[in-house]
Backbone as JSON, one array per atom type, in Angstrom:
{
  "sequence": "MPNAFPKHNKLCGQERIACLYKERKRFVAWPLRVTWQPTEGDTQVLVWAPKSLFKHAVQRNHLRRLMREAYRLHQDILTSKVVVAFNYMDKEEQPYAVIEKAVVKALKKIGG",
  "N": [[0.83, -1.18, 0.0], [1.33, 1.69, -1.16], [0.25, 4.26, -0.95], [-0.63, 4.68, 1.62], [-1.64, 6.11, 4.8], [-0.47, 5.95, 7.58], [-0.63, 5.8, 11.24], [1.85, 6.63, 12.39], [2.68, 8.62, 10.69], [1.22, 10.82, 11.27], [1.15, 13.93, 12.75], [1.31, 14.54, 16.13], [0.87, 15.53, 19.53], [1.5, 18.02, 21.87], [3.97, 19.29, 22.33], [5.56, 18.7, 20.07], [4.04, 19.89, 18.04], [4.05, 22.56, 18.9], [6.78, 23.06, 18.66], [7.07, 22.88, 15.88], [5.59, 25.15, 15.02], [7.06, 27.11, 16.25], [9.72, 27.06, 15.21], [9.61, 27.65, 12.3], [8.98, 27.4, 8.76], [7.08, 29.11, 6.47], [4.36, 29.41, 4.18], [1.81, 30.4, 1.81], [-0.53, 28.52, 0.08], [-3.15, 29.02, -1.46], [-6.29, 27.61, -0.67], [-4.83, 27.13, 1.67], [-2.63, 27.46, 4.47], [0.64, 26.69, 4.79], [2.84, 25.23, 6.96], [6.09, 24.29, 7.71], [8.98, 22.21, 8.42], [12.27, 20.84, 8.15], [13.14, 17.46, 9.11], [14.61, 14.84, 11.08], [13.48, 12.37, 11.5], [10.64, 10.36, 10.51], [8.43, 11.56, 7.91], [5.89, 13.72, 8.91], [2.5, 14.75, 9.27], [0.14, 17.35, 9.85], [-3.21, 18.23, 9.87], [-5.54, 20.87, 9.79], [-8.47, 22.61, 10.59], [-10.0, 25.6, 11.37], [-11.97, 26.24, 14.28], [-13.02, 28.71, 14.65], [-13.76, 29.61, 12.16], [-15.38, 27.61, 11.12], [-18.06, 26.55, 12.61], [-19.43, 24.17, 12.99], [-18.72, 20.83, 13.71], [-18.94, 18.9, 11.78], [-18.38, 20.2, 9.37], [-15.68, 20.95, 9.76], [-14.49, 18.43, 10.06], [-15.0, 17.36, 7.53], [-13.45, 19.03, 5.85], [-10.88, 18.48, 6.86], [-10.73, 15.8, 6.2], [-10.71, 15.94, 3.4], [-8.27, 17.3, 2.96], [-6.44, 15.46, 4.06], [-6.83, 13.26, 2.36], [-6.02, 14.31, -0.12], [-3.32, 14.77, 0.46], [-2.53, 12.13, 1.03], [-2.78, 10.84, -1.46], [-0.85, 12.15, -2.97], [1.57, 12.09, -1.66], [3.96, 11.03, -2.5], [5.33, 12.96, -3.88], [6.93, 14.37, -2.17], [10.36, 14.43, -1.46], [12.12, 14.76, 0.56], [12.5, 14.44, 4.15], [10.14, 15.77, 6.23], [8.28, 17.83, 8.56], [4.99, 18.75, 8.42], [2.34, 21.12, 8.41], [-0.93, 21.62, 7.46], [-3.04, 24.24, 7.25], [-6.3, 25.24, 7.05], [-7.58, 28.13, 5.53], [-9.59, 29.63, 4.23], [-12.85, 31.19, 4.32], [-14.99, 29.87, 3.37], [-16.13, 26.62, 2.39], [-14.17, 24.87, 0.11], [-14.23, 23.06, -3.02], [-13.05, 19.65, -3.54], [-11.18, 19.53, -5.66], [-9.92, 22.04, -5.7], [-8.66, 22.08, -3.2], [-6.99, 19.85, -3.48], [-5.31, 20.73, -5.55], [-3.99, 22.83, -4.23], [-2.63, 21.42, -2.2], [-0.9, 19.8, -3.72], [0.63, 21.79, -4.96], [1.86, 22.88, -2.69], [3.33, 20.66, -1.73], [5.12, 20.3, -3.84], [6.55, 22.67, -3.64], [7.76, 22.4, -1.14], [9.37, 20.01, -1.2], [9.72, 18.87, -3.75]],
  "CA": [[0.0, 0.0, 0.0], [2.23, 2.83, -1.22], [-0.44, 5.51, -0.65], [-1.23, 4.61, 2.95], [-1.38, 7.24, 5.7], [-0.55, 5.31, 8.89], [-0.61, 6.63, 12.45], [3.16, 7.23, 12.66], [2.87, 9.77, 9.81], [0.36, 11.9, 11.72], [1.81, 14.74, 13.77], [0.5, 14.71, 17.33], [1.64, 15.9, 20.71], [1.57, 19.48, 21.96], [5.36, 19.76, 22.25], [6.01, 18.63, 18.67], [3.31, 20.89, 17.28], [4.58, 23.85, 19.31], [8.12, 23.18, 18.06], [6.87, 23.16, 14.46], [5.16, 26.53, 14.84], [8.1, 28.01, 16.76], [10.86, 27.07, 14.28], [8.84, 27.32, 11.1], [9.02, 28.04, 7.45], [5.65, 29.18, 6.2], [3.9, 30.05, 2.96], [0.38, 30.2, 1.54], [-1.0, 27.94, -1.17], [-4.56, 29.26, -1.16], [-6.79, 28.13, 0.59], [-4.09, 26.54, 2.78], [-1.37, 28.0, 4.95], [1.5, 25.53, 4.99], [3.96, 25.43, 7.87], [6.91, 23.08, 7.6], [10.39, 22.25, 8.79], [12.94, 19.56, 7.91], [13.23, 16.62, 10.29], [15.47, 13.66, 10.99], [12.65, 11.17, 11.52], [9.66, 10.18, 9.44], [7.59, 12.69, 7.52], [4.65, 13.75, 9.67], [1.57, 15.76, 8.75], [-0.96, 17.83, 10.68], [-4.24, 18.95, 9.11], [-6.27, 21.66, 10.76], [-9.5, 23.55, 10.13], [-10.3, 26.36, 12.58], [-13.32, 26.3, 14.82], [-13.49, 30.09, 14.55], [-14.37, 29.81, 10.84], [-16.38, 26.56, 10.88], [-18.61, 26.26, 13.93], [-19.93, 22.8, 13.06], [-17.67, 19.82, 13.62], [-19.1, 18.18, 10.52], [-17.66, 20.96, 8.35], [-14.25, 20.84, 10.03], [-14.08, 17.05, 9.76], [-15.03, 17.19, 6.08], [-12.28, 19.71, 5.3], [-9.69, 17.71, 7.23], [-10.75, 14.57, 5.4], [-10.31, 16.3, 2.04], [-6.84, 17.61, 2.97], [-5.71, 14.2, 4.27], [-6.93, 12.45, 1.15], [-5.16, 14.93, -1.13], [-1.94, 14.48, 0.86], [-2.29, 10.69, 0.91], [-2.63, 10.47, -2.87], [0.28, 12.84, -3.6], [2.7, 12.15, -0.74], [5.2, 10.6, -3.16], [6.01, 14.15, -4.4], [7.96, 14.75, -1.19], [11.59, 13.64, -1.54], [12.84, 14.93, 1.82], [11.71, 14.17, 5.35], [9.7, 17.04, 6.8], [7.07, 17.9, 9.36], [4.15, 19.7, 7.69], [1.0, 21.42, 8.9], [-1.82, 22.25, 6.5], [-4.08, 24.98, 7.95], [-7.3, 25.75, 6.12], [-7.75, 29.55, 5.81], [-10.74, 30.25, 3.57], [-14.06, 31.23, 5.13], [-15.98, 28.99, 2.76], [-15.61, 25.31, 1.99], [-13.82, 24.76, -1.3], [-14.34, 21.68, -3.51], [-11.86, 18.83, -3.42], [-10.21, 19.86, -6.72], [-9.17, 23.23, -5.28], [-7.8, 21.67, -2.09], [-5.96, 18.96, -4.02], [-4.36, 21.56, -6.29], [-3.19, 23.55, -3.24], [-1.75, 20.46, -1.54], [0.14, 19.43, -4.68], [1.49, 22.96, -5.08], [2.63, 22.98, -1.45], [4.3, 19.56, -1.67], [6.18, 20.58, -4.82], [7.37, 23.75, -3.13], [8.52, 21.91, 0.01], [10.43, 19.06, -1.48], [9.46, 18.14, -4.98]],
  "C": [[0.88, 1.25, 0.0], [1.56, 4.15, -0.85], [-1.11, 5.51, 0.71], [-0.88, 5.86, 3.76], [-1.49, 6.71, 7.13], [-0.38, 6.29, 10.05], [0.74, 7.31, 12.67], [3.48, 8.4, 11.73], [1.98, 10.95, 10.19], [1.07, 12.63, 12.86], [0.86, 14.92, 14.94], [1.43, 15.01, 18.5], [1.86, 17.41, 20.74], [2.99, 20.0, 21.8], [5.86, 19.76, 20.8], [5.33, 19.68, 17.81], [3.82, 22.29, 17.62], [5.96, 24.09, 18.71], [8.02, 23.5, 16.57], [6.52, 24.63, 14.24], [6.19, 27.54, 15.35], [9.24, 28.17, 15.75], [10.33, 26.74, 12.88], [9.34, 28.01, 9.85], [7.58, 27.99, 6.99], [5.38, 29.88, 4.88], [2.43, 29.72, 2.77], [0.22, 29.59, 0.15], [-2.53, 27.94, -1.04], [-5.43, 28.09, -1.52], [-6.06, 27.57, 1.82], [-2.9, 27.4, 3.18], [-0.53, 26.78, 5.34], [2.68, 25.93, 5.87], [4.77, 24.16, 7.85], [8.31, 23.31, 8.14], [10.99, 20.88, 8.5], [13.04, 18.77, 9.22], [14.16, 15.44, 10.03], [14.64, 12.39, 10.87], [11.75, 11.06, 10.31], [8.96, 11.49, 9.12], [6.29, 12.59, 8.3], [3.81, 14.94, 9.21], [0.49, 16.07, 9.78], [-1.93, 18.55, 9.77], [-5.17, 19.62, 10.1], [-7.25, 22.58, 10.06], [-10.01, 24.28, 11.37], [-11.77, 26.36, 12.98], [-13.9, 27.71, 14.71], [-14.16, 30.37, 13.2], [-15.5, 28.82, 10.57], [-16.89, 26.06, 12.22], [-19.04, 24.81, 14.08], [-18.79, 21.8, 12.85], [-17.74, 19.06, 12.31], [-18.33, 18.89, 9.4], [-16.15, 20.82, 8.52], [-13.74, 19.44, 9.68], [-14.03, 16.81, 8.26], [-13.81, 17.83, 5.43], [-11.0, 18.96, 5.63], [-9.6, 16.42, 6.42], [-10.29, 14.84, 3.97], [-8.8, 16.57, 1.97], [-6.0, 16.34, 3.15], [-5.71, 13.33, 3.02], [-6.03, 13.01, 0.04], [-3.69, 14.65, -0.8], [-1.62, 13.0, 0.62], [-2.03, 10.27, -0.54], [-1.37, 11.05, -3.51], [1.51, 12.91, -2.7], [4.02, 11.73, -1.38], [5.94, 11.77, -3.8], [7.14, 14.56, -3.48], [9.18, 13.83, -1.33], [12.4, 13.75, -0.25], [11.91, 14.65, 3.0], [11.42, 15.5, 6.05], [8.53, 16.82, 7.76], [6.24, 19.03, 8.76], [2.82, 19.88, 8.4], [0.23, 22.13, 7.79], [-2.95, 22.9, 7.28], [-5.03, 25.56, 6.92], [-7.63, 27.19, 6.49], [-9.02, 30.18, 5.26], [-11.98, 30.2, 4.46], [-15.15, 30.33, 4.6], [-15.33, 27.66, 2.39], [-15.36, 25.3, 0.49], [-13.99, 23.3, -1.74], [-12.99, 20.97, -3.45], [-10.79, 19.21, -4.45], [-9.34, 21.05, -6.33], [-8.19, 22.87, -4.16], [-6.68, 20.78, -2.58], [-4.89, 19.75, -4.76], [-3.44, 22.31, -5.33], [-2.21, 22.62, -2.53], [-0.61, 20.06, -2.47], [1.14, 20.58, -4.85], [2.41, 23.08, -3.86], [3.7, 21.88, -1.38], [5.44, 19.77, -2.66], [7.11, 21.68, -4.31], [8.26, 23.29, -1.96], [9.67, 21.01, -0.4], [10.28, 18.28, -2.75], [10.29, 18.53, -6.11]]
}
């Protein structure tokens, strides 16, 4: 399963996330803000949709699911090991094609 997205590739833990945002490189691939940094270990990914923009959990979960799926299908673009956070910024939900295009653009810019 080359396109799997197992648990060890998901960024979790407050200390690791805080470290990513503290020592970050950041850019925007609309509608996503991408924060990343090189790492020694496995590539890890965090997907985030803000509660301040999407009050309903159903909306936030749907956006996170779309971002994860786009990453999962195109993760082979990354050639280096990095820690990445995809933050959804738009006030409206965008279709999957727009999110996928932004994720691909971000992955190419990071390490493709």
